[in-house]
N, C-alpha and C positions, 0 to 999 in steps of 0.2 A: 788722807783718811778715806777709805772706801765708803761709798754710799750704799746703805743696805738695800737689797732688792725689795721691790714691792711684794707684799704677800699675795699668794695665789689663792683664789677662791676655792673653797672646798667643793662647791657644787659644780658638776661638769658643764652645765649650761652657762653659768657665770664665768667659769674658766675659759670657755670658748669665746664668749663675748669679750673678755679681757685680752684675748690674743688678736682680735680683729684689728686690721689696719686699713686706713683709707686716707689718701692724700687729698683733702678737700681743696687746698690751694691750687693743686694741679688739675684735679678732675672737674671741679665745678666752674669750668670756663667754656664759653661759647655754646653753640647749639647742642653739643653732645652731653651737656650737664644733666638733663633729665634722665638720660639713659645711664650715665655714670652713677647717679644717686640711686637709680633703680638697682644697679649692681650692689651698691652698699646696703640697700634694704634687704637684699637676698643673702649676701655673703659677708658683710662687714657691719652688722648692726651695732656691735659694741663700739666701734670707732665713731659711728654716726651719733650714738647716744652720748659719748664723751664730748664730742664737739658741741652738741646742743647744750649739755650741762654747763660747759665752759663759756657758752655764748659765742662760739667761734663761727664766723661766716653764717650767721643766722639768716641774713637776707638771701644769700645764695641757696641755702638749704630750703628756705620757704618757697622760693620761686621754682626750684628744681623739683621738690616733692609735689608741689601743686601741679606742675606741668606733667610730671610722670603719672600722677593719679588720673588726671584728665585724659591723657593720651591713651593709657591702657584700658580705662573703663570705656572710652569712646570706641576703641577697637572691638571690644566685646559687644557693645551696643550695636555696632554695624552688623556683626554676625547674627545677633538676635533679630535684627530687622530684616534679614534676608529671608525670613519666612514669607514675607510679602515684599519682594524686591521692588525697588523704585524709591519713591519719596519716603516710604516708611523706613527704609534702611537709613536714610539721612536723619529722619526724626529720632529713631532709636539711638543712633550714634550721638545725638545731641542730648537726649534725655538721660541716658545711663550716667554720664558724668555729673549731671545735675543731681541725680539720686545719690551717687556715691560721695562726691566731693561736697555737694550742697548739704547733705545730711551731716557730714563731719564738721563743716564750718558752722552750721546751725547749732550743733551741740557743744562746740568748743567753749563758749562762754560759761556754760554750766560746769564743764570739766575744770575750767580755770578757777571759778569762784569757790566751788566746794573744796577743791584741794587747797586753795589759799586759806580758807577758813580753818582747815585742819593742820595748818603749819607749813605748807609748801612755799618755797621761795622762788619757784619758777616764774619767770616773767610771762606776759601775754604772748610775746614772740616765741619764747621757748615752748609754751603750751601749744601754740599753733603748729610748730614743727612736730611735736609729739603726735598731735591729732592727724596731721597730714602724713606722718610716717605710717600710721594705721591705714589711711586711705590709699596710699601708694602700695602698701603690701597687699591690700585687698585687690587693687587693680592688677597687680602682677599675677595673683591667683586666677583672676578672671581670664587673663590672656592665656594662662597655662591650660585652661579648660576650653579655650576658644575653638581649637580644631575639632574637638569632640562635639561641642555644641553646634558647630557649623555642619558637621556630618548629619547629625540628627535633624537639624533645622531644615536642610535641603532634601532629606530623604524620607521624612515622615510628614503626615498631614494632620496629626492630632494636636489640637490646641491644648487640651488638658494635659497630655503627656509632656509637651514642651514647657508648659507652665511649671509643672513639677520639677522638670529637669533644670530649668533656669533658676528656680527658687533654691534648689539644692546647691547649685554652683554659687549663688550669691551667699548662701549660708556658710559654705565652706570658706569663701573669701573672707567673710566677716569673722569667722572663728580663727582663721590664720592671723588676721590683723590684730585681734584682741590678744591672741596667744603671744605674738611678738611683742606687743605693748606691755603685757604682764611680765615677760622676761626682762624687758627694759626697765620696768618698775623695780624689779628685784635687783637689777644691776645698779641702778641709781642709788638704792638703799645701801648697797655694799660700798659704793664709791664714797658716799657721804652719810655716815650714820648719825650725823647731828640733826638731820631733818628727814621728813617723809615727803619726798618730792611728789609721789603719786600714792594716794591712799588706796589700799587693796579693796576695801569695801566700796569706796566711791567708784573705783574702776568697774567693779562688778555691776553696780546699780546703773552706772553710766552706760555700760554696754547694752543693758536691757532697754534703756531709753533710746539709745542709738538705733537698735533694731526696730523699735516701735516707730520712731520718726522716719526711718528708711522705708518701712512698709507704707506709711501714710504718704510719703513723697512719691513712691512708685504708683500708688493708687491715684494721687492727684494729677500726675502727668501721664496717666494711661491714655490711649492704649500703647503697649510696647510691641506686641506681636501682630495684632490685626491692624489693617489700615484705618486711618482716621485722622482727625486734626491733630496739630501739635499739642494743643491744650484744649480740653472741652469746657473748662470754666465752671464745672459743676462742683458743688460742695458736698461733702460726705465723709464718712469715716470708713477706713478699710475693713474694720470688723463688721460693719453693716453689710458690706458686699459679701463677705464670707458667710454671714448668716443667711443671706438671700440665696447664695449658691447651694448651701446645704438644704434649704427649704425646697429647692427644685428637685 
Protein backbone atom coordinates (compact mmCIF):
# COMPACT_ATOMS: atom_id res chain seq x y z
CA UNK A 1 0.00 0.00 0.00
CA UNK A 2 1.47 3.34 -1.01
CA UNK A 3 2.34 5.80 1.72
CA UNK A 4 0.51 9.11 1.18
CA UNK A 5 2.75 12.06 0.48
CA UNK A 6 3.15 14.64 3.20
CA UNK A 7 0.98 17.72 2.64
CA UNK A 8 2.68 20.73 1.13
CA UNK A 9 2.32 23.99 3.10
CA UNK A 10 0.13 26.62 1.49
CA UNK A 11 2.51 29.43 2.46
CA UNK A 12 5.43 29.85 -0.01
CA UNK A 13 7.89 30.50 2.84
CA UNK A 14 6.88 27.33 4.67
CA UNK A 15 6.91 25.35 1.41
CA UNK A 16 10.48 26.51 0.78
CA UNK A 17 11.52 25.54 4.29
CA UNK A 18 9.93 22.14 3.82
CA UNK A 19 12.02 21.55 0.68
CA UNK A 20 15.31 22.35 2.41
CA UNK A 21 17.80 19.51 2.81
CA UNK A 22 20.95 19.31 4.94
CA UNK A 23 22.94 16.15 5.75
CA UNK A 24 23.96 16.89 9.34
CA UNK A 25 25.67 13.49 9.76
CA UNK A 26 28.02 14.29 6.89
CA UNK A 27 28.41 18.05 7.17
CA UNK A 28 28.83 18.54 10.92
CA UNK A 29 32.20 16.84 11.09
CA UNK A 30 35.64 18.26 11.65
CA UNK A 31 36.79 21.87 11.44
CA UNK A 32 34.51 22.69 8.49
CA UNK A 33 31.37 22.16 10.60
CA UNK A 34 30.86 25.86 11.56
CA UNK A 35 31.05 26.87 7.90
CA UNK A 36 28.73 24.03 6.87
CA UNK A 37 26.15 25.03 9.46
CA UNK A 38 26.49 28.64 8.28
CA UNK A 39 25.49 27.42 4.83
CA UNK A 40 22.48 25.70 6.39
CA UNK A 41 21.51 28.92 8.17
CA UNK A 42 21.52 30.67 4.79
CA UNK A 43 20.14 28.02 2.44
CA UNK A 44 18.68 25.11 4.41
CA UNK A 45 16.95 26.63 7.41
CA UNK A 46 14.05 24.20 7.19
CA UNK A 47 16.32 21.15 7.47
CA UNK A 48 18.12 22.70 10.44
CA UNK A 49 14.80 23.44 12.16
CA UNK A 50 13.57 19.87 11.60
CA UNK A 51 16.77 18.44 13.06
CA UNK A 52 16.50 20.67 16.13
CA UNK A 53 12.83 19.77 16.57
CA UNK A 54 13.67 16.06 16.46
CA UNK A 55 16.66 16.52 18.80
CA UNK A 56 19.02 15.23 16.12
CA UNK A 57 22.74 15.98 16.62
CA UNK A 58 21.95 18.80 19.07
CA UNK A 59 25.48 18.80 20.46
CA UNK A 60 27.00 19.22 17.01
CA UNK A 61 24.54 21.95 16.12
CA UNK A 62 25.19 23.79 19.39
CA UNK A 63 28.95 23.78 18.92
CA UNK A 64 28.83 24.66 15.23
CA UNK A 65 26.28 27.46 15.60
CA UNK A 66 28.23 28.91 18.52
CA UNK A 67 31.53 28.86 16.62
CA UNK A 68 29.93 30.29 13.47
CA UNK A 69 28.35 33.16 15.41
CA UNK A 70 31.64 33.91 17.20
CA UNK A 71 33.78 33.72 14.06
CA UNK A 72 31.61 35.90 11.84
CA UNK A 73 30.91 38.53 14.48
CA UNK A 74 34.63 38.63 15.34
CA UNK A 75 35.45 39.22 11.66
CA UNK A 76 33.10 42.21 11.60
CA UNK A 77 34.55 43.42 14.89
CA UNK A 78 38.03 43.42 13.39
CA UNK A 79 36.76 45.56 10.50
CA UNK A 80 35.13 47.93 12.97
CA UNK A 81 38.38 48.20 14.94
CA UNK A 82 40.36 49.17 11.85
CA UNK A 83 39.24 52.75 12.45
CA UNK A 84 42.14 52.83 14.93
CA UNK A 85 44.48 50.04 13.71
CA UNK A 86 46.53 48.14 16.24
CA UNK A 87 45.41 46.92 19.63
CA UNK A 88 41.95 48.40 19.12
CA UNK A 89 41.43 46.07 16.14
CA UNK A 90 42.04 43.07 18.39
CA UNK A 91 39.86 44.49 21.15
CA UNK A 92 36.94 45.11 18.78
CA UNK A 93 37.31 41.60 17.31
CA UNK A 94 36.94 40.22 20.83
CA UNK A 95 34.19 42.57 21.98
CA UNK A 96 31.70 42.17 19.12
CA UNK A 97 31.26 38.39 19.69
CA UNK A 98 30.71 39.16 23.38
CA UNK A 99 27.96 41.58 22.39
CA UNK A 100 26.33 39.31 19.77
CA UNK A 101 26.73 35.84 21.29
CA UNK A 102 26.80 37.02 24.90
CA UNK A 103 23.50 38.85 24.48
CA UNK A 104 21.86 35.81 22.89
CA UNK A 105 23.02 33.50 25.69
CA UNK A 106 22.05 35.96 28.43
CA UNK A 107 18.52 36.17 27.03
CA UNK A 108 18.16 32.43 26.31
CA UNK A 109 16.82 31.48 29.79
CA UNK A 110 14.04 34.08 29.48
CA UNK A 111 13.12 32.70 26.05
CA UNK A 112 13.08 29.14 27.39
CA UNK A 113 11.08 29.79 30.57
CA UNK A 114 8.32 31.94 29.07
CA UNK A 115 7.79 29.65 26.09
CA UNK A 116 7.68 26.68 28.46
CA UNK A 117 5.06 28.42 30.61
CA UNK A 118 2.92 28.83 27.49
CA UNK A 119 3.14 25.16 26.53
CA UNK A 120 6.37 24.70 24.56
CA UNK A 121 8.02 21.30 24.90
CA UNK A 122 11.39 22.42 23.53
CA UNK A 123 14.25 21.34 25.79
CA UNK A 124 16.89 23.77 27.01
CA UNK A 125 19.33 22.35 24.45
CA UNK A 126 16.83 22.86 21.63
CA UNK A 127 16.14 26.40 22.85
CA UNK A 128 19.86 27.20 22.87
CA UNK A 129 20.10 25.93 19.29
CA UNK A 130 17.21 28.20 18.30
CA UNK A 131 18.82 31.22 19.98
CA UNK A 132 22.24 30.50 18.45
CA UNK A 133 20.52 30.06 15.09
CA UNK A 134 19.50 33.72 15.41
CA UNK A 135 23.02 34.74 16.50
CA UNK A 136 24.67 32.87 13.63
CA UNK A 137 22.28 34.44 11.13
CA UNK A 138 23.07 37.88 12.52
CA UNK A 139 26.79 37.13 12.26
CA UNK A 140 26.42 36.19 8.60
CA UNK A 141 24.69 39.49 7.84
CA UNK A 142 27.49 41.34 9.63
CA UNK A 143 30.04 39.59 7.40
CA UNK A 144 27.96 40.45 4.33
CA UNK A 145 28.28 44.13 5.22
CA UNK A 146 31.95 43.85 6.26
CA UNK A 147 33.48 44.96 2.90
CA UNK A 148 31.29 48.09 2.82
CA UNK A 149 31.98 48.80 6.48
CA UNK A 150 35.72 48.35 5.85
CA UNK A 151 35.68 50.83 2.98
CA UNK A 152 33.97 53.56 4.99
CA UNK A 153 36.03 52.77 8.09
CA UNK A 154 39.37 53.29 6.33
CA UNK A 155 38.26 56.15 4.06
CA UNK A 156 36.41 58.43 6.48
CA UNK A 157 37.33 60.07 9.74
CA UNK A 158 33.94 60.94 11.21
CA UNK A 159 33.15 58.99 14.37
CA UNK A 160 29.50 60.10 14.30
CA UNK A 161 28.96 58.84 10.75
CA UNK A 162 30.66 55.51 11.45
CA UNK A 163 28.65 55.07 14.63
CA UNK A 164 25.41 55.49 12.69
CA UNK A 165 26.68 53.19 9.92
CA UNK A 166 27.63 50.39 12.30
CA UNK A 167 24.43 50.75 14.30
CA UNK A 168 22.48 50.42 11.05
CA UNK A 169 24.41 47.27 10.13
CA UNK A 170 23.81 45.74 13.55
CA UNK A 171 20.11 46.58 13.31
CA UNK A 172 19.89 44.92 9.88
CA UNK A 173 21.64 41.83 11.28
CA UNK A 174 19.26 41.67 14.25
CA UNK A 175 16.20 42.07 12.03
CA UNK A 176 17.38 39.29 9.72
CA UNK A 177 17.96 37.02 12.69
CA UNK A 178 14.52 37.61 14.18
CA UNK A 179 12.86 37.33 10.75
CA UNK A 180 14.49 33.92 10.22
CA UNK A 181 13.53 32.83 13.72
CA UNK A 182 9.92 33.92 13.16
CA UNK A 183 9.79 31.89 9.95
CA UNK A 184 11.16 28.96 11.93
CA UNK A 185 8.46 29.51 14.55
CA UNK A 186 5.74 29.30 11.91
CA UNK A 187 7.34 26.21 10.38
CA UNK A 188 7.51 24.47 13.77
CA UNK A 189 3.81 25.24 14.29
CA UNK A 190 3.04 23.66 10.91
CA UNK A 191 5.15 20.59 11.65
CA UNK A 192 3.45 19.97 15.00
CA UNK A 193 0.09 21.61 15.55
CA UNK A 194 -0.28 19.94 18.98
CA UNK A 195 1.99 22.48 20.65
CA UNK A 196 3.23 26.04 20.29
CA UNK A 197 6.98 25.56 20.27
CA UNK A 198 7.63 29.32 20.11
CA UNK A 199 4.93 31.78 21.06
CA UNK A 200 4.67 34.71 18.63
CA UNK A 201 3.99 37.34 21.30
CA UNK A 202 6.83 36.04 23.45
CA UNK A 203 9.14 36.20 20.43
CA UNK A 204 8.21 39.85 19.72
CA UNK A 205 8.71 40.94 23.33
CA UNK A 206 11.87 38.88 23.62
CA UNK A 207 13.33 40.59 20.56
CA UNK A 208 12.81 43.99 22.19
CA UNK A 209 14.54 42.66 25.31
CA UNK A 210 17.36 41.30 23.13
CA UNK A 211 17.95 44.70 21.51
CA UNK A 212 17.87 46.45 24.89
CA UNK A 213 20.41 44.02 26.38
CA UNK A 214 22.63 44.24 23.27
CA UNK A 215 22.75 48.05 23.47
CA UNK A 216 23.65 47.87 27.16
CA UNK A 217 26.29 45.21 26.45
CA UNK A 218 27.85 47.35 23.72
CA UNK A 219 27.83 50.36 26.05
CA UNK A 220 29.39 48.34 28.89
CA UNK A 221 32.23 47.10 26.68
CA UNK A 222 32.90 50.44 25.01
CA UNK A 223 34.88 51.84 23.29
CA UNK A 224 34.51 49.93 20.03
CA UNK A 225 35.75 52.54 17.56
CA UNK A 226 38.10 54.78 19.50
CA UNK A 227 41.24 53.52 21.27
CA UNK A 228 40.97 52.69 24.93
CA UNK A 229 41.08 49.83 27.45
CA UNK A 230 39.32 46.56 26.79
CA UNK A 231 36.89 47.32 29.58
CA UNK A 232 36.55 50.60 31.45
CA UNK A 233 34.78 49.13 34.45
CA UNK A 234 32.28 52.00 34.63
CA UNK A 235 28.64 51.48 35.53
CA UNK A 236 25.87 53.23 33.68
CA UNK A 237 22.92 52.81 31.37
CA UNK A 238 23.19 53.36 27.63
CA UNK A 239 20.11 55.60 27.61
CA UNK A 240 21.93 57.97 29.98
CA UNK A 241 24.76 58.25 27.47
CA UNK A 242 22.26 58.96 24.70
CA UNK A 243 20.67 61.71 26.82
CA UNK A 244 24.06 63.28 27.44
CA UNK A 245 24.97 63.22 23.75
CA UNK A 246 21.70 64.99 22.88
CA UNK A 247 22.31 67.58 25.58
CA UNK A 248 25.61 68.46 23.94
